[in-house]
C-alpha positions as CSV (number, residue, x, y, z in Angstrom):
1,M,0.0,0.0,0.0
2,G,1.3,3.4,-0.9
3,G,3.8,1.9,-3.4
4,L,3.6,2.5,-7.1
5,S,2.8,-0.5,-9.3
6,I,4.3,-1.2,-12.7
7,W,1.4,0.5,-14.4
8,H,2.1,3.7,-12.6
9,W,5.7,3.6,-13.7
10,I,4.8,2.8,-17.3
11,I,2.4,5.8,-17.4
12,V,5.0,8.1,-15.8
13,G,7.7,6.9,-18.2
14,G,5.4,7.4,-21.2
15,V,4.6,11.0,-20.2
16,V,8.2,11.8,-19.6
17,F,9.2,10.3,-23.0
18,I,6.5,12.3,-24.8
19,L,7.5,15.5,-23.1
20,F,11.3,15.3,-23.2
21,G,12.5,12.6,-25.5
22,G,12.4,10.8,-28.7
23,K,11.0,11.9,-32.0
24,F,7.6,12.7,-30.6
25,K,8.2,15.8,-28.5
26,I,5.1,17.6,-27.4
27,S,5.8,20.6,-29.5
28,D,6.1,18.5,-32.6
29,V,2.8,16.7,-31.8
30,M,1.0,19.9,-31.2
31,G,2.4,21.3,-34.5
32,D,1.0,18.3,-36.3
33,V,-2.4,18.7,-34.6
34,A,-2.5,22.4,-35.7
35,K,-1.6,21.4,-39.3
36,G,-4.4,18.8,-39.2
37,I,-6.9,21.4,-38.0
38,K,-5.9,23.9,-40.7
39,A,-6.3,21.2,-43.4
40,F,-9.7,20.3,-42.0
41,K,-10.9,23.9,-42.0
42,K,-9.6,24.4,-45.6
43,G,-11.4,21.2,-46.7
44,M,-14.6,22.3,-45.1
45,A,-14.3,25.8,-46.8
46,E,-13.8,24.1,-50.2
47,D,-16.9,21.9,-49.6
48,D,-19.0,25.0,-48.9
49,E,-17.9,26.7,-52.1
50,A,-18.9,23.7,-54.4
51,P,-22.7,23.7,-53.5
52,K,-22.9,27.5,-54.1
53,A,-21.5,27.1,-57.6
54,V,-24.0,24.3,-58.3
55,E,-26.9,26.4,-57.0
56,E,-25.8,29.4,-59.2
57,T,-25.6,27.1,-62.3
58,R,-29.1,25.7,-61.6
59,A,-30.5,29.3,-61.2
60,I,-29.0,30.3,-64.5
61,E,-30.4,27.2,-66.2
62,A,-33.8,27.9,-64.7
63,D,-33.7,31.5,-66.0
64,K,-32.7,30.3,-69.5
65,A,-35.6,27.8,-69.5
66,A,-38.0,30.5,-68.4
67,D,-36.8,32.8,-71.2
68,R,-37.3,30.0,-73.7
69,K,-40.9,29.5,-72.6
70,Q,-41.7,33.2,-72.9
71,V,-40.4,33.5,-76.4
C-alpha cells in the first residue's frame, strides 16, 4: 500500500518520454495537430464553395428555361 505499481511507472515513463525525448516531442505533436486542424478547415471551406456554384448554375439554367418558354 502506498507503493507504485508497474502500471504507474509505465504511465509516468510514457509521459516523460512524450514531453522530453524521442522523435515525438510535445511541440512536434501539437504542431502536427495544428496542421491537421488547418487542413480540415480548408477542406470544409472548399466543400462549402462547391454547392454555391451548383446552385448558381441551376439558377442560370432555370432563367434560361423560363426565357425560352416566354419566347
